[in-house]
N, C-alpha and C positions, 0 to 999 in steps of 0.2 A: 497434592499433585500440581506441578507447575503448569501455568497457562502455556499451551503450545505456541501462541503468538509471541509471548515473551522469549521463549527459547529461540524461535526463528529470528526475532529482532536482534538478539545478541549475536547471532551468526552473521548478520549483515556487516559486522565489524571484523570478521575473520580476514587474515591476510591472504588466504587462498581464494582466488577468483571462483573456482568451482564451488566452494562452500557458499560464497555470497550469491552465486547464480541459483543454487538449489534453494537457498533461503528466500530469495525473491519469488521464485515459483511457488513455494509452499505458502508464503504470505498472501500471494494472489489467490490461491485456492481457498484459504481461510476467509479472505474477503472482508476483514475487519477494518473499518475506517480509522481506527486508532493507529494503524501502521502508516498512514499517509505522510506524517511528518518525517518519519525515518526514511521512507522511500524518496521523499523530496530532497532530503539531505544527501542521500546516496546519489541521486540524479545530479545534484549540484557539485559534489565533491569527489566522487570516486574517480581514480585515475584511469580506469578501464572503460573504454567507449561502449563495449557490449553491455557491461553492468549498468552504465548510465541509461542506455536505451531500454534495457529490461526493467529498470526501476521506474522509468517514465511510463512505460506501457502498463506495468502492474498498478501503478498509482492511478492512472487514468481509468483502468478497468474497475478498480475498487471504488473510486469516486463516482463513476457513472452508475454502478450498481446501487450505491447508497442513494444517489439521486432518484433513481427509478423506484426504489423501495419506499422512500419518503413520499414521493409523489403519489404512489399507489395507496399509501396509508392515509393520505389526506393530511399529512403533517406539515405541509408547506402552505403558506398563504397564497391566494390566487396570484399567478404571475411570477412567483418566486420559485425557481427551479433548483436552487442550491441546497445541498445538505448542510445541516448544522456542522460547524467545525468542532472537532474534538480535540 
């Protein structure tokens, strides 16, 4: 069975804005930090302003959730609040 994240990541490249919008929302719900690179690329390069804003918001949400998770697990050295880059 394909990884749902991979399916939604592929849909970020769809020419239809509505498909990209749905993909961003689903990726945010999944919350996997592996999506951060693709969301950053979409934020930087997508021609649609709404899509860029959604990608930025989803990326920020995923990043902050990963940061909180790592901090609560004690996976960060004292004073280091950044999640490991994937």
